[in-house]
Structures are given as C-alpha cells and as structure tokens.
MMTF fields as JSON, N, C-alpha, C and O atoms, coordinates in Angstrom:
{
  "mmtfVersion": "1.0.0",
  "mmtfProducer": "UNKNOWN",
  "numBonds": 415,
  "numAtoms": 416,
  "numGroups": 104,
  "numChains": 1,
  "numModels": 1,
  "chainsPerModel": [1],
  "groupsPerChain": [104],
  "chainIdList": ["A"],
  "bondAtomList": [4, 2, 8, 6, 12, 10, 16, 14, 20, 18, 24, 22, 28, 26, 32, 30, 36, 34, 40, 38, 44, 42, 48, 46, 52, 50, 56, 54, 60, 58, 64, 62, 68, 66, 72, 70, 76, 74, 80, 78, 84, 82, 88, 86, 92, 90, 96, 94, 100, 98, 104, 102, 108, 106, 112, 110, 116, 114, 120, 118, 124, 122, 128, 126, 132, 130, 136, 134, 140, 138, 144, 142, 148, 146, 152, 150, 156, 154, 160, 158, 164, 162, 168, 166, 172, 170, 176, 174, 180, 178, 184, 182, 188, 186, 192, 190, 196, 194, 200, 198, 204, 202, 208, 206, 212, 210, 216, 214, 220, 218, 224, 222, 228, 226, 232, 230, 236, 234, 240, 238, 244, 242, 248, 246, 252, 250, 256, 254, 260, 258, 264, 262, 268, 266, 272, 270, 276, 274, 280, 278, 284, 282, 288, 286, 292, 290, 296, 294, 300, 298, 304, 302, 308, 306, 312, 310, 316, 314, 320, 318, 324, 322, 328, 326, 332, 330, 336, 334, 340, 338, 344, 342, 348, 346, 352, 350, 356, 354, 360, 358, 364, 362, 368, 366, 372, 370, 376, 374, 380, 378, 384, 382, 388, 386, 392, 390, 396, 394, 400, 398, 404, 402, 408, 406, 412, 410],
  "bondOrderList": [1, 1, 1, 1, 1, 1, 1, 1, 1, 1, 1, 1, 1, 1, 1, 1, 1, 1, 1, 1, 1, 1, 1, 1, 1, 1, 1, 1, 1, 1, 1, 1, 1, 1, 1, 1, 1, 1, 1, 1, 1, 1, 1, 1, 1, 1, 1, 1, 1, 1, 1, 1, 1, 1, 1, 1, 1, 1, 1, 1, 1, 1, 1, 1, 1, 1, 1, 1, 1, 1, 1, 1, 1, 1, 1, 1, 1, 1, 1, 1, 1, 1, 1, 1, 1, 1, 1, 1, 1, 1, 1, 1, 1, 1, 1, 1, 1, 1, 1, 1, 1, 1, 1],
  "groupList": [{"groupName": "MET", "atomNameList": ["N", "CA", "C", "O"], "elementList": ["N", "C", "C", "O"], "formalChargeList": [0, 0, 0, 0], "bondAtomList": [1, 0, 2, 1, 3, 2], "bondOrderList": [1, 1, 2], "singleLetterCode": "M", "chemCompType": "L-PEPTIDE LINKING"}, {"groupName": "GLU", "atomNameList": ["N", "CA", "C", "O"], "elementList": ["N", "C", "C", "O"], "formalChargeList": [0, 0, 0, 0], "bondAtomList": [1, 0, 2, 1, 3, 2], "bondOrderList": [1, 1, 2], "singleLetterCode": "E", "chemCompType": "L-PEPTIDE LINKING"}, {"groupName": "LYS", "atomNameList": ["N", "CA", "C", "O"], "elementList": ["N", "C", "C", "O"], "formalChargeList": [0, 0, 0, 0], "bondAtomList": [1, 0, 2, 1, 3, 2], "bondOrderList": [1, 1, 2], "singleLetterCode": "K", "chemCompType": "L-PEPTIDE LINKING"}, {"groupName": "ASN", "atomNameList": ["N", "CA", "C", "O"], "elementList": ["N", "C", "C", "O"], "formalChargeList": [0, 0, 0, 0], "bondAtomList": [1, 0, 2, 1, 3, 2], "bondOrderList": [1, 1, 2], "singleLetterCode": "N", "chemCompType": "L-PEPTIDE LINKING"}, {"groupName": "SER", "atomNameList": ["N", "CA", "C", "O"], "elementList": ["N", "C", "C", "O"], "formalChargeList": [0, 0, 0, 0], "bondAtomList": [1, 0, 2, 1, 3, 2], "bondOrderList": [1, 1, 2], "singleLetterCode": "S", "chemCompType": "L-PEPTIDE LINKING"}, {"groupName": "ILE", "atomNameList": ["N", "CA", "C", "O"], "elementList": ["N", "C", "C", "O"], "formalChargeList": [0, 0, 0, 0], "bondAtomList": [1, 0, 2, 1, 3, 2], "bondOrderList": [1, 1, 2], "singleLetterCode": "I", "chemCompType": "L-PEPTIDE LINKING"}, {"groupName": "ARG", "atomNameList": ["N", "CA", "C", "O"], "elementList": ["N", "C", "C", "O"], "formalChargeList": [0, 0, 0, 0], "bondAtomList": [1, 0, 2, 1, 3, 2], "bondOrderList": [1, 1, 2], "singleLetterCode": "R", "chemCompType": "L-PEPTIDE LINKING"}, {"groupName": "TYR", "atomNameList": ["N", "CA", "C", "O"], "elementList": ["N", "C", "C", "O"], "formalChargeList": [0, 0, 0, 0], "bondAtomList": [1, 0, 2, 1, 3, 2], "bondOrderList": [1, 1, 2], "singleLetterCode": "Y", "chemCompType": "L-PEPTIDE LINKING"}, {"groupName": "THR", "atomNameList": ["N", "CA", "C", "O"], "elementList": ["N", "C", "C", "O"], "formalChargeList": [0, 0, 0, 0], "bondAtomList": [1, 0, 2, 1, 3, 2], "bondOrderList": [1, 1, 2], "singleLetterCode": "T", "chemCompType": "L-PEPTIDE LINKING"}, {"groupName": "GLY", "atomNameList": ["N", "CA", "C", "O"], "elementList": ["N", "C", "C", "O"], "formalChargeList": [0, 0, 0, 0], "bondAtomList": [1, 0, 2, 1, 3, 2], "bondOrderList": [1, 1, 2], "singleLetterCode": "G", "chemCompType": "PEPTIDE LINKING"}, {"groupName": "PRO", "atomNameList": ["N", "CA", "C", "O"], "elementList": ["N", "C", "C", "O"], "formalChargeList": [0, 0, 0, 0], "bondAtomList": [1, 0, 2, 1, 3, 2], "bondOrderList": [1, 1, 2], "singleLetterCode": "P", "chemCompType": "L-PEPTIDE LINKING"}, {"groupName": "LEU", "atomNameList": ["N", "CA", "C", "O"], "elementList": ["N", "C", "C", "O"], "formalChargeList": [0, 0, 0, 0], "bondAtomList": [1, 0, 2, 1, 3, 2], "bondOrderList": [1, 1, 2], "singleLetterCode": "L", "chemCompType": "L-PEPTIDE LINKING"}, {"groupName": "ASP", "atomNameList": ["N", "CA", "C", "O"], "elementList": ["N", "C", "C", "O"], "formalChargeList": [0, 0, 0, 0], "bondAtomList": [1, 0, 2, 1, 3, 2], "bondOrderList": [1, 1, 2], "singleLetterCode": "D", "chemCompType": "L-PEPTIDE LINKING"}, {"groupName": "GLN", "atomNameList": ["N", "CA", "C", "O"], "elementList": ["N", "C", "C", "O"], "formalChargeList": [0, 0, 0, 0], "bondAtomList": [1, 0, 2, 1, 3, 2], "bondOrderList": [1, 1, 2], "singleLetterCode": "Q", "chemCompType": "L-PEPTIDE LINKING"}, {"groupName": "TRP", "atomNameList": ["N", "CA", "C", "O"], "elementList": ["N", "C", "C", "O"], "formalChargeList": [0, 0, 0, 0], "bondAtomList": [1, 0, 2, 1, 3, 2], "bondOrderList": [1, 1, 2], "singleLetterCode": "W", "chemCompType": "L-PEPTIDE LINKING"}, {"groupName": "VAL", "atomNameList": ["N", "CA", "C", "O"], "elementList": ["N", "C", "C", "O"], "formalChargeList": [0, 0, 0, 0], "bondAtomList": [1, 0, 2, 1, 3, 2], "bondOrderList": [1, 1, 2], "singleLetterCode": "V", "chemCompType": "L-PEPTIDE LINKING"}, {"groupName": "HIS", "atomNameList": ["N", "CA", "C", "O"], "elementList": ["N", "C", "C", "O"], "formalChargeList": [0, 0, 0, 0], "bondAtomList": [1, 0, 2, 1, 3, 2], "bondOrderList": [1, 1, 2], "singleLetterCode": "H", "chemCompType": "L-PEPTIDE LINKING"}, {"groupName": "PHE", "atomNameList": ["N", "CA", "C", "O"], "elementList": ["N", "C", "C", "O"], "formalChargeList": [0, 0, 0, 0], "bondAtomList": [1, 0, 2, 1, 3, 2], "bondOrderList": [1, 1, 2], "singleLetterCode": "F", "chemCompType": "L-PEPTIDE LINKING"}, {"groupName": "ALA", "atomNameList": ["N", "CA", "C", "O"], "elementList": ["N", "C", "C", "O"], "formalChargeList": [0, 0, 0, 0], "bondAtomList": [1, 0, 2, 1, 3, 2], "bondOrderList": [1, 1, 2], "singleLetterCode": "A", "chemCompType": "L-PEPTIDE LINKING"}],
  "groupTypeList": [0, 1, 2, 3, 4, 0, 3, 5, 3, 6, 7, 5, 8, 6, 9, 5, 3, 1, 4, 5, 10, 11, 12, 11, 13, 5, 11, 11, 14, 3, 0, 15, 2, 1, 6, 12, 3, 13, 10, 16, 8, 12, 7, 11, 16, 5, 17, 6, 11, 13, 1, 12, 1, 3, 5, 11, 4, 5, 8, 16, 1, 13, 1, 13, 10, 18, 7, 2, 11, 1, 7, 16, 7, 5, 3, 7, 15, 2, 3, 13, 3, 8, 11, 10, 2, 2, 15, 7, 15, 5, 6, 1, 3, 12, 15, 12, 15, 17, 7, 9, 4, 15, 18, 2],
  "groupIdList": [1, 2, 3, 4, 5, 6, 7, 8, 9, 10, 11, 12, 13, 14, 15, 16, 17, 18, 19, 20, 21, 22, 23, 24, 25, 26, 27, 28, 29, 30, 31, 32, 33, 34, 35, 36, 37, 38, 39, 40, 41, 42, 43, 44, 45, 46, 47, 48, 49, 50, 51, 52, 53, 54, 55, 56, 57, 58, 59, 60, 61, 62, 63, 64, 65, 66, 67, 68, 69, 70, 71, 72, 73, 74, 75, 76, 77, 78, 79, 80, 81, 82, 83, 84, 85, 86, 87, 88, 89, 90, 91, 92, 93, 94, 95, 96, 97, 98, 99, 100, 101, 102, 103, 104],
  "secStructList": [7, 7, 1, 6, 6, 1, 7, 7, 3, 3, 3, 3, 7, 2, 2, 2, 2, 2, 2, 1, 7, 2, 2, 2, 2, 2, 2, 2, 2, 2, 2, 2, 2, 2, 2, 6, 6, 1, 1, 1, 7, 7, 1, 3, 3, 3, 3, 3, 3, 3, 3, 7, 1, 1, 3, 3, 3, 3, 3, 3, 3, 3, 6, 6, 6, 6, 3, 3, 3, 3, 3, 3, 3, 3, 1, 7, 7, 7, 7, 1, 1, 7, 7, 7, 1, 3, 3, 3, 3, 3, 3, 3, 6, 6, 3, 3, 3, 3, 3, 3, 3, 7, 7, 7],
  "xCoordList": [201.361, 202.84, 202.58, 201.651, 203.498, 203.71, 204.078, 204.901, 203.419, 203.849, 205.324, 205.782, 206.277, 207.407, 208.303, 209.335, 207.73, 208.624, 208.599, 209.454, 207.63, 207.307, 208.488, 209.035, 208.916, 209.948, 209.013, 208.179, 209.31, 208.575, 209.212, 210.359, 208.728, 209.481, 209.166, 208.067, 209.958, 209.966, 210.302, 211.383, 209.393, 209.592, 209.515, 208.636, 210.248, 210.031, 210.475, 211.351, 209.64, 209.769, 211.137, 211.858, 211.437, 212.786, 212.668, 213.575, 211.326, 211.319, 211.405, 211.985, 210.858, 211.05, 212.314, 212.697, 213.059, 214.42, 215.242, 216.116, 215.08, 215.983, 215.581, 216.51, 214.534, 214.044, 214.102, 214.234, 214.003, 214.124, 215.323, 215.771, 216.113, 217.353, 217.405, 216.446, 218.175, 218.025, 217.736, 216.917, 218.189, 217.752, 216.435, 215.879, 215.731, 214.206, 213.503, 212.371, 214.095, 213.248, 213.209, 212.268, 214.21, 214.23, 213.448, 213.064, 213.271, 212.298, 210.953, 210.123, 210.716, 209.146, 208.974, 207.927, 209.703, 209.41, 209.216, 208.369, 210.116, 209.923, 208.681, 208.096, 208.076, 206.779, 205.77, 204.957, 205.742, 204.806, 204.816, 203.833, 206.275, 206.337, 205.663, 205.032, 205.886, 205.409, 203.939, 203.315, 203.235, 201.872, 201.264, 200.366, 201.802, 201.351, 201.513, 201.235, 201.916, 202.003, 200.908, 200.736, 199.93, 198.832, 197.618, 197.673, 196.547, 195.553, 194.636, 194.536, 194.102, 193.197, 193.741, 193.205, 194.806, 195.501, 195.164, 195.045, 195.034, 194.657, 195.908, 197.041, 195.736, 196.792, 197.784, 199.012, 196.753, 197.461, 197.946, 197.178, 199.195, 199.784, 200.081, 200.668, 199.748, 199.902, 200.941, 200.65, 202.0, 202.815, 202.79, 202.975, 202.582, 202.639, 204.037, 204.276, 204.782, 206.272, 205.978, 205.311, 206.478, 206.543, 208.147, 208.632, 208.663, 210.177, 210.094, 209.532, 210.468, 210.343, 212.02, 212.847, 212.277, 213.608, 214.485, 215.139, 214.526, 215.267, 214.416, 214.843, 213.028, 212.224, 211.605, 211.195, 211.62, 210.941, 209.554, 209.56, 208.454, 207.355, 206.589, 206.256, 206.359, 205.973, 204.66, 204.552, 203.443, 202.211, 201.899, 201.866, 201.669, 201.299, 199.88, 199.393, 199.14, 197.663, 197.218, 197.76, 196.257, 195.488, 193.859, 193.364, 193.271, 191.732, 190.858, 189.902, 191.324, 190.379, 191.265, 192.189, 191.145, 190.338, 191.17, 192.395, 190.448, 191.058, 192.453, 192.421, 193.611, 194.752, 195.398, 195.228, 196.18, 196.866, 198.008, 197.708, 199.356, 200.081, 201.112, 201.365, 201.667, 202.447, 204.062, 204.162, 205.121, 206.309, 207.013, 206.898, 207.899, 208.585, 210.064, 210.44, 210.702, 212.254, 212.991, 213.048, 213.515, 214.305, 215.595, 216.146, 216.246, 217.695, 217.747, 218.668, 216.855, 216.868, 217.401, 217.116, 218.423, 219.14, 218.643, 218.625, 218.126, 217.291, 218.294, 219.491, 217.766, 218.333, 218.502, 217.813, 219.345, 219.279, 218.274, 217.935, 217.808, 216.472, 215.477, 215.583, 214.213, 212.988, 212.266, 212.122, 211.872, 211.032, 209.42, 208.656, 209.162, 207.838, 206.67, 206.944, 205.64, 204.682, 203.88, 203.523, 203.673, 202.951, 203.745, 204.269, 203.773, 204.269, 203.466, 203.046, 203.308, 202.106, 203.035, 204.038, 202.531, 203.21, 201.734, 200.776, 201.768, 200.705, 201.337, 202.366, 200.552, 201.039, 199.951, 198.758, 200.371, 199.555, 200.234, 201.251, 199.825, 200.482, 201.885, 202.309, 202.769, 204.303, 204.841, 205.97, 204.142, 204.72, 204.352, 203.231, 205.421, 205.248, 205.647, 206.622, 204.934, 205.173, 205.263, 204.364, 206.363, 206.52, 206.392, 207.211, 205.722, 205.633, 205.109, 204.592, 205.199, 204.964, 204.531, 204.643, 204.083, 203.552, 204.648, 204.878, 205.407, 206.653, 206.407, 207.26, 205.001, 204.331, 205.121, 205.446, 205.446, 206.192, 205.055, 205.248],
  "yCoordList": [126.132, 125.602, 124.143, 123.749, 123.237, 121.839, 121.463, 122.122, 120.214, 119.634, 119.386, 119.442, 119.091, 118.743, 119.944, 119.89, 120.978, 122.272, 122.776, 123.63, 122.379, 122.809, 122.438, 121.374, 122.971, 122.68, 121.943, 122.507, 120.78, 119.816, 119.719, 119.273, 120.014, 119.691, 118.344, 118.035, 117.382, 116.192, 115.849, 116.183, 115.169, 114.73, 113.314, 112.725, 112.678, 111.147, 110.933, 111.58, 109.83, 109.633, 108.931, 108.431, 108.927, 108.257, 106.823, 106.178, 106.313, 104.861, 104.34, 103.283, 105.053, 104.747, 104.895, 104.037, 106.002, 106.427, 105.338, 104.932, 104.767, 103.524, 102.343, 101.546, 102.021, 100.625, 100.55, 99.46, 101.679, 101.608, 101.986, 103.067, 101.171, 101.894, 102.971, 102.989, 104.043, 105.165, 104.769, 105.532, 103.762, 103.449, 103.196, 103.801, 102.565, 102.263, 103.442, 103.634, 104.361, 105.524, 106.437, 107.196, 106.314, 107.235, 106.683, 107.329, 105.559, 104.604, 104.99, 105.326, 104.938, 105.236, 106.68, 106.979, 107.6, 108.868, 109.245, 110.06, 108.548, 108.667, 107.998, 108.561, 106.947, 106.358, 107.4, 107.598, 108.1, 109.086, 110.302, 110.744, 110.652, 111.698, 111.47, 112.321, 110.136, 109.782, 109.737, 110.362, 109.111, 108.935, 110.445, 110.685, 111.331, 112.717, 113.398, 114.59, 112.732, 113.633, 113.13, 113.581, 112.176, 111.739, 112.756, 113.161, 113.121, 113.763, 112.887, 111.671, 113.883, 113.25, 112.22, 111.121, 112.588, 111.672, 112.152, 113.327, 110.975, 111.329, 111.813, 111.623, 112.342, 112.857, 111.604, 111.516, 110.715, 109.67, 108.541, 107.922, 108.135, 107.042, 105.871, 106.149, 104.556, 103.514, 102.417, 101.976, 102.172, 101.016, 99.952, 100.152, 98.691, 97.465, 96.878, 96.798, 96.541, 95.879, 94.387, 94.019, 93.571, 92.199, 91.586, 91.585, 91.192, 90.517, 89.202, 88.623, 88.447, 86.986, 86.687, 87.597, 85.466, 84.793, 86.015, 86.689, 86.314, 87.164, 88.283, 89.034, 88.154, 89.263, 90.406, 90.107, 91.435, 92.531, 92.776, 92.901, 92.874, 93.172, 94.378, 94.27, 95.401, 96.764, 96.79, 96.54, 97.182, 97.295, 98.842, 99.223, 99.695, 101.247, 101.327, 100.981, 101.863, 102.105, 103.368, 104.033, 103.679, 105.031, 104.594, 103.691, 105.308, 105.148, 105.675, 105.084, 107.017, 108.089, 108.677, 109.38, 108.513, 107.451, 105.959, 105.927, 104.892, 103.634, 103.321, 103.517, 102.852, 102.788, 101.704, 101.531, 101.028, 99.59, 99.294, 98.973, 99.38, 98.959, 98.184, 98.629, 97.089, 96.393, 96.505, 96.945, 96.055, 95.842, 94.988, 94.861, 94.234, 93.128, 93.283, 93.279, 93.39, 93.424, 92.127, 91.658, 91.525, 90.306, 90.43, 91.411, 89.586, 89.603, 90.599, 91.384, 90.471, 91.571, 90.953, 89.804, 91.931, 91.325, 92.035, 93.266, 91.143, 91.799, 92.497, 92.293, 93.412, 94.496, 93.83, 92.828, 94.227, 93.51, 94.009, 93.407, 95.252, 95.475, 95.301, 95.349, 95.044, 94.148, 95.427, 96.484, 95.321, 96.337, 96.441, 95.494, 97.742, 97.647, 97.125, 97.032, 96.862, 96.048, 97.093, 96.813, 98.29, 99.437, 100.777, 101.103, 101.447, 102.763, 104.002, 104.026, 104.884, 105.87, 107.191, 107.58, 107.772, 108.962, 109.922, 109.562, 111.146, 112.171, 113.357, 113.959, 113.568, 114.746, 115.831, 115.565, 116.987, 118.224, 119.373, 119.734, 120.017, 121.225, 120.978, 120.128, 121.727, 121.542, 120.882, 121.19, 119.943, 118.997, 117.526, 117.116, 116.766, 115.296, 114.775, 115.225, 113.901, 113.227, 111.793, 111.244, 111.087, 109.905, 109.058, 109.354, 108.263, 107.512, 105.942, 105.613, 105.088, 103.915, 102.875, 103.303, 101.648, 100.693, 99.646, 99.016, 99.529, 98.773, 97.331, 96.495, 97.189, 95.782, 94.616, 94.699, 93.555, 92.467, 91.59, 90.576],
  "zCoordList": [-122.353, -122.358, -122.173, -121.468, -122.881, -122.819, -121.55, -120.914, -121.0, -119.878, -119.81, -118.669, -120.892, -120.959, -120.539, -119.87, -121.041, -120.892, -119.549, -119.315, -118.358, -117.449, -116.379, -116.668, -115.403, -114.186, -113.023, -112.314, -113.016, -112.03, -110.571, -110.545, -109.552, -108.134, -108.105, -108.564, -107.622, -107.199, -105.843, -105.359, -105.173, -103.853, -103.661, -104.29, -102.932, -102.736, -101.18, -100.607, -100.59, -99.362, -98.984, -99.848, -97.669, -97.173, -97.563, -98.089, -97.227, -97.231, -98.736, -98.984, -99.657, -100.927, -101.578, -102.373, -101.286, -101.647, -101.202, -101.968, -99.997, -99.215, -100.024, -100.166, -100.561, -101.03, -102.662, -103.217, -103.345, -104.594, -105.113, -104.731, -106.105, -106.713, -107.406, -108.177, -107.527, -108.282, -109.745, -110.256, -110.589, -111.777, -111.779, -112.695, -111.142, -111.084, -110.665, -111.11, -109.765, -109.586, -110.866, -111.099, -111.602, -112.802, -113.929, -114.904, -113.728, -114.807, -114.461, -115.306, -113.11, -112.943, -113.133, -113.706, -112.812, -113.056, -114.575, -114.939, -115.476, -116.864, -117.194, -118.12, -116.72, -117.011, -116.832, -117.735, -115.732, -115.086, -116.402, -116.998, -116.607, -117.67, -118.999, -119.627, -119.373, -120.775, -120.621, -121.479, -119.679, -119.483, -119.669, -120.476, -118.909, -118.893, -120.193, -120.326, -121.06, -122.482, -123.083, -124.215, -122.63, -123.207, -122.618, -121.457, -123.504, -122.949, -121.754, -121.591, -121.1, -120.004, -119.087, -118.95, -118.465, -117.598, -116.048, -115.703, -115.175, -113.847, -112.99, -113.432, -111.952, -111.138, -110.489, -110.451, -110.018, -109.578, -110.225, -110.961, -110.063, -110.771, -109.845, -108.799, -110.087, -109.024, -109.964, -111.076, -109.317, -109.807, -109.037, -107.836, -109.457, -108.707, -109.312, -110.517, -108.422, -108.499, -108.257, -107.291, -109.132, -108.732, -109.109, -110.241, -108.146, -108.484, -108.706, -107.777, -109.659, -109.531, -110.058, -110.124, -110.354, -110.49, -111.115, -110.319, -112.412, -113.136, -114.0, -114.877, -113.457, -114.228, -113.136, -112.015, -113.56, -112.961, -113.497, -114.722, -112.978, -113.818, -113.078, -111.898, -113.75, -113.514, -114.251, -115.451, -113.263, -113.84, -113.402, -112.232, -114.593, -114.32, -114.623, -115.699, -113.487, -113.624, -113.201, -112.317, -113.821, -113.528, -113.481, -114.156, -112.685, -112.504, -113.507, -114.008, -113.801, -114.546, -115.633, -115.223, -116.946, -117.14, -117.127, -117.006, -117.251, -116.901, -117.804, -119.019, -117.181, -118.031, -117.1, -115.893, -117.984, -117.491, -118.468, -119.618, -118.084, -119.158, -118.224, -117.105, -118.67, -117.855, -118.719, -119.864, -117.969, -118.49, -117.843, -116.624, -118.615, -117.882, -118.272, -119.444, -117.442, -117.434, -117.311, -116.174, -118.197, -117.998, -117.857, -118.357, -117.239, -116.808, -115.578, -115.353, -114.989, -113.728, -112.613, -112.274, -111.841, -110.728, -109.667, -109.649, -108.538, -107.303, -106.78, -106.982, -106.034, -104.984, -103.771, -103.575, -102.864, -101.651, -100.654, -99.635, -101.085, -100.299, -101.009, -102.234, -100.353, -100.752, -101.55, -100.935, -102.757, -103.257, -102.775, -102.591, -102.639, -102.235, -103.294, -104.49, -102.897, -103.603, -104.585, -105.729, -103.956, -104.663, -104.477, -103.412, -105.521, -105.475, -106.034, -107.191, -105.259, -105.633, -106.174, -105.576, -107.36, -107.586, -107.704, -108.387, -106.932, -107.101, -107.866, -107.559, -108.886, -109.688, -109.481, -109.628, -109.156, -108.99, -109.486, -108.893, -110.501, -111.292, -111.357, -112.14, -110.507, -110.771, -109.674, -109.292, -109.059, -108.001, -108.102, -108.4, -107.82, -108.033, -106.66, -106.056, -106.231, -104.775, -105.049, -105.687, -104.581, -104.865, -103.622, -102.753, -103.385, -102.005, -102.101, -103.169, -101.188, -101.49, -100.302, -99.153, -100.473, -99.595, -99.759, -100.792, -98.393, -98.308, -97.872, -97.572, -97.895, -97.516, -98.127, -99.312, -97.418, -98.227, -98.591, -99.262]
}
C-alpha cells in the first residue's frame, strides 16, 4: 500500500496549535508528506523556523539518512504570536505527532 493512500491520524500539541497559524501547520504537514514519499525516510522530522523582516525561513531536517532542505518565503507577514524556533513531527505507522520548542 502506498503511503499516500493510508489514513494518517494527526495530533498536535496545544502550544504548537496556538503559536503556528493554520496555513503554516498545513505547509509543514505537506512537507512531511512529500518527504515520506521518498525511500528510506526517518520517523523524526525537524523544522527550524526563522522569522526576519518579511521572510520566513524553514529548514526541514532528518538525521537518518541525512537530509536538509531550506525554504524561504518572501513577503511574509509576521503573526502576532511568536513562532517556535523548532517544530518536531514524529511519524510512526499511521500516527503523526506534531510538537515543538516554543523558546524565543
């Protein structure tokens, strides 16, 4: 069965839900989904978020095998809530868990 055809249960912590806008949550989920379409992906996804003037930089990393991809979104409008510096997604079988480090 292809990974795309499975039903995935997704869970998100209250802190992440309150600090990350829905459109950005969906973007991160889609990045996880896209990466998981590749062979030999790790269960742990790490996203590093950096807000600058009008740019949002997202670095998507995995340890095994080593993977790193950077995204830069221009014309970014900062949210009133401070974004976490790191967001973790743990993917196991048919469950995704989304949590983060809200340190400033």
